C-alpha positions as CSV (number, residue, x, y, z in Angstrom):
1,M,0.0,0.0,0.0
2,I,1.2,3.5,-0.9
3,L,0.1,6.5,1.0
4,N,-0.1,9.9,-0.8
5,C,1.1,12.5,1.6
6,I,1.9,16.2,1.9
7,I,4.1,18.2,4.3
8,V,2.9,21.4,6.0
9,D,5.8,23.2,7.6
10,D,7.1,26.8,7.2
11,N,10.6,26.1,8.6
12,S,12.7,25.3,5.5
13,S,15.3,23.1,7.3
14,Q,12.8,21.1,9.2
15,R,10.7,20.8,6.1
16,L,13.7,19.3,4.4
17,D,14.1,16.8,7.3
18,S,10.5,15.6,6.7
19,L,11.1,15.4,3.0
20,R,14.1,13.1,3.6
21,L,12.1,10.8,5.9
22,I,9.3,10.5,3.4
23,N,11.6,9.9,0.4
24,N,13.4,7.1,2.3
25,H,10.2,5.3,3.2
26,P,8.9,2.8,0.6
27,S,5.2,3.2,1.4
28,L,5.0,7.0,1.0
29,N,4.6,9.2,-2.1
30,L,5.1,12.9,-1.5
31,M,2.5,14.9,-3.5
32,E,3.4,18.5,-2.4
33,K,5.0,20.7,0.3
34,F,3.2,23.7,1.9
35,T,4.0,26.6,4.2
36,S,0.5,27.8,5.0
37,I,-2.9,26.4,5.9
38,N,-4.7,28.3,3.1
39,E,-2.4,26.7,0.5
40,V,-3.3,23.3,1.8
41,K,-7.1,24.0,1.8
42,K,-6.9,25.0,-1.9
43,F,-4.9,21.9,-2.8
44,L,-7.4,19.6,-1.0
45,L,-10.3,20.9,-3.1
46,T,-8.9,19.1,-6.1
47,N,-6.6,16.4,-4.7
48,T,-7.1,13.4,-2.5
49,V,-4.5,13.0,0.3
50,D,-4.0,10.0,2.5
51,L,-1.6,11.5,5.1
52,V,-0.6,15.0,6.3
53,I,2.7,15.6,8.0
54,L,1.8,18.8,9.9
55,E,3.8,21.3,12.0
56,I,1.3,22.4,14.6
57,N,3.0,25.8,15.3
58,L,3.1,27.7,12.0
59,S,4.2,31.3,12.0
60,G,1.1,33.5,11.7
61,S,-1.2,30.5,11.8
62,D,-2.3,27.6,13.9
63,G,-2.1,24.0,12.6
64,F,-5.3,23.2,14.6
65,K,-7.2,25.4,12.1
66,L,-6.6,22.8,9.4
67,L,-7.8,20.1,11.7
68,D,-10.9,22.2,12.5
69,S,-11.7,22.6,8.8
70,F,-12.5,19.0,8.5
71,K,-15.4,19.4,11.0
72,T,-17.1,22.0,8.9
73,N,-16.2,21.1,5.3
74,H,-17.4,17.6,4.4
75,E,-16.2,18.0,0.8
76,F,-12.7,17.1,2.2
77,K,-11.8,13.5,2.6
78,I,-10.3,13.2,6.1
79,P,-6.7,12.1,5.8
80,Y,-4.5,10.7,8.6
81,F,-2.5,13.3,10.5
82,I,1.0,13.0,12.0
83,I,1.9,16.1,14.0
84,T,5.5,17.2,14.2
85,S,6.7,20.0,16.5
86,E,9.5,21.0,18.9
87,D,6.8,22.0,21.3
88,T,5.1,18.9,22.8
89,S,2.6,20.9,25.0
90,H,-0.1,20.5,22.3
91,A,0.1,16.7,22.2
92,F,-3.0,16.0,24.4
93,K,-5.1,18.5,22.4
94,A,-3.9,16.9,19.1
95,F,-4.9,13.4,20.1
96,E,-8.4,14.7,20.8
97,Y,-8.6,15.2,17.0
98,N,-7.6,11.5,16.6
99,V,-4.3,12.3,15.0
100,I,-2.3,9.1,14.3
101,D,0.8,10.3,16.2
102,Y,2.6,13.3,17.6
103,L,6.4,13.4,16.9
104,A,8.9,15.7,18.7
105,K,11.4,17.4,16.5
106,P,14.0,16.5,15.5
107,V,12.2,13.4,14.4
108,S,14.2,10.2,14.4
109,I,13.9,7.6,11.7
110,K,12.7,5.1,14.3
111,R,9.8,7.2,15.6
112,F,8.8,8.2,12.1
113,S,8.8,4.6,10.9
114,E,6.7,3.6,13.9
115,A,4.1,6.4,13.1
116,I,3.9,5.3,9.5
117,A,3.5,1.6,10.5
118,K,0.5,2.6,12.7
119,T,-1.0,4.6,9.8
120,L,-0.5,1.7,7.3
121,K,-2.1,-0.8,9.8
122,D,-5.2,1.4,10.2
123,A,-5.5,2.1,6.5
124,K,-5.2,-1.6,5.6
125,M,-7.9,-2.5,8.1
126,K,-10.3,0.0,6.5
127,E,-9.4,-1.1,3.0
128,N,-10.0,-4.8,3.8
129,F,-13.4,-4.3,5.2
130,Q,-15.8,-6.6,3.4
131,D,-19.0,-8.4,4.0
132,S,-19.7,-12.0,3.1
133,D,-21.2,-10.9,-0.3
134,G,-18.2,-8.8,-1.3
135,E,-17.1,-5.2,-0.8
136,H,-19.8,-2.8,-1.5
137,I,-21.2,0.7,-1.0
138,F,-24.8,2.0,-0.6
139,V,-26.1,4.7,-2.8
140,K,-29.5,6.6,-3.0
141,S,-31.0,6.7,-6.5
142,N,-34.6,7.4,-7.4
143,L,-35.5,7.7,-3.7
144,K,-34.2,4.1,-3.1
145,K,-31.2,3.0,-1.2
146,R,-29.2,0.5,-3.4
147,K,-26.3,-1.8,-2.7
148,I,-23.6,-1.5,-5.3
149,Y,-20.7,-4.0,-5.4
150,I,-17.3,-2.4,-6.0
151,N,-16.2,-4.9,-8.6
152,Q,-19.3,-4.0,-10.7
153,I,-18.5,-0.3,-11.0
154,K,-16.9,0.7,-14.3
155,W,-16.7,4.5,-13.9
156,I,-18.4,7.6,-12.4
157,E,-19.1,10.8,-14.3
158,A,-20.2,14.3,-13.2
159,L,-23.7,15.3,-14.1
160,G,-24.4,18.8,-12.9
161,D,-25.4,18.6,-9.2
162,Y,-25.4,14.8,-9.6
163,V,-23.1,12.0,-10.5
164,K,-23.8,9.1,-12.8
165,L,-22.6,5.7,-11.7
166,I,-21.9,3.2,-14.5
167,T,-21.9,-0.5,-13.5
168,N,-21.6,-3.7,-15.5
169,N,-25.4,-3.9,-15.9
170,K,-27.0,-0.5,-15.5
171,S,-26.4,3.1,-14.5
172,F,-27.6,5.2,-11.5
173,V,-28.0,8.9,-11.0
174,I,-27.0,10.0,-7.5
175,L,-27.3,13.4,-5.8
176,S,-23.7,14.0,-4.8
177,T,-20.6,16.0,-5.8
178,M,-17.7,14.1,-7.4
179,K,-15.4,14.9,-4.5
180,A,-17.9,13.5,-1.9
181,F,-18.6,10.4,-3.9
182,E,-14.8,9.8,-4.5
183,N,-14.4,9.8,-0.7
184,E,-16.8,6.8,-0.4
185,L,-14.8,4.6,-2.8
186,P,-12.0,2.3,-1.6
187,K,-8.6,3.9,-1.8
188,G,-6.2,2.4,-4.4
189,L,-9.0,1.0,-6.6
190,F,-10.4,4.1,-8.2
191,L,-8.7,7.2,-9.7
192,R,-10.0,10.6,-10.8
193,I,-8.7,10.9,-14.4
194,H,-10.5,14.1,-15.2
195,K,-12.5,16.7,-13.4
196,S,-15.6,14.9,-14.6
197,Y,-14.5,11.2,-14.5
198,I,-13.5,8.6,-11.9
199,V,-12.5,5.1,-13.2
200,N,-12.3,1.7,-11.6
201,L,-8.6,0.9,-12.3
202,K,-9.3,-2.8,-12.7
203,K,-11.7,-2.0,-15.6
204,V,-9.1,0.0,-17.6
205,E,-8.2,-1.9,-20.8
206,R,-5.9,0.7,-22.4
207,Y,-5.0,4.4,-22.4
208,D,-3.0,7.0,-24.3
209,S,-2.2,10.6,-23.7
210,K,-5.8,11.8,-24.1
211,H,-8.1,8.9,-23.3
212,V,-8.8,5.9,-21.0
213,E,-10.7,3.1,-22.6
214,I,-13.1,0.8,-20.7
215,E,-15.1,-1.7,-22.8
216,K,-14.7,0.3,-26.0
217,T,-15.8,3.5,-24.3
218,K,-13.2,6.3,-24.4
219,L,-13.2,8.6,-21.4
220,P,-11.1,11.9,-21.4
221,L,-7.8,11.8,-19.5
222,S,-6.4,15.1,-18.1
223,R,-2.8,15.7,-19.1
224,T,-1.8,16.2,-15.5
225,R,-3.3,12.8,-14.5
226,K,-1.5,10.5,-17.0
227,T,1.6,9.9,-14.7
228,Q,-0.7,9.3,-11.7
229,L,-2.7,6.8,-13.8
230,S,0.4,5.0,-14.9
231,K,1.7,4.6,-11.3
232,A,-1.8,3.5,-10.0
233,L,-2.1,0.8,-12.7
234,D,1.4,-0.5,-12.0
235,L,0.5,-0.8,-8.3
236,I,-2.8,-2.5,-8.8
237,T,-1.4,-5.1,-11.2
238,S,1.8,-5.8,-9.2
């Protein structure tokens, strides 16, 4: 399992320390580095992050404001948080937000590895949740609640204030944003390839620089998503 992560730290040398720790860990993929909470919020509107390495004491800002934002904005998928700080006085408050760990700077390789191990263990438990019939989600379509099996989903497309869910047998129109629906799907099995399309990676038959093909249907592929798609397909087939 690979966790997509970001760093939030306005101290350049300490940010570099976190960068080294992430780059040397085989289960982490660094998406971006930030120095302010506002930058992070903008990024999260269009990107899905699994883990945030957060300095809680930012100059001119408070890392807890980012944690608070997840209580009021349900468009954001709630990632795991590992707090890093020279000041350990906020540890008790941080754990009230269910952060995965609180690491005192300078962070040792051993403590960092332990925190990532805890994160991976929890993420794998959630990913492996299945019932006896197979992994599924519930959706509300035409005023009815319907059980949809994950392995039956081909792709999801934006439809104004709704999303259209395409399965092996039929399609469903659901009142939801693309971001909110994306958060309901199992991590690692689906990828947003375009602002208006999410695909089941196991259903992808071929792709080029502009399109992804599923059962002879060509879906648009954003130029910025091609590398991410290639990596995701490599992981799911390995």
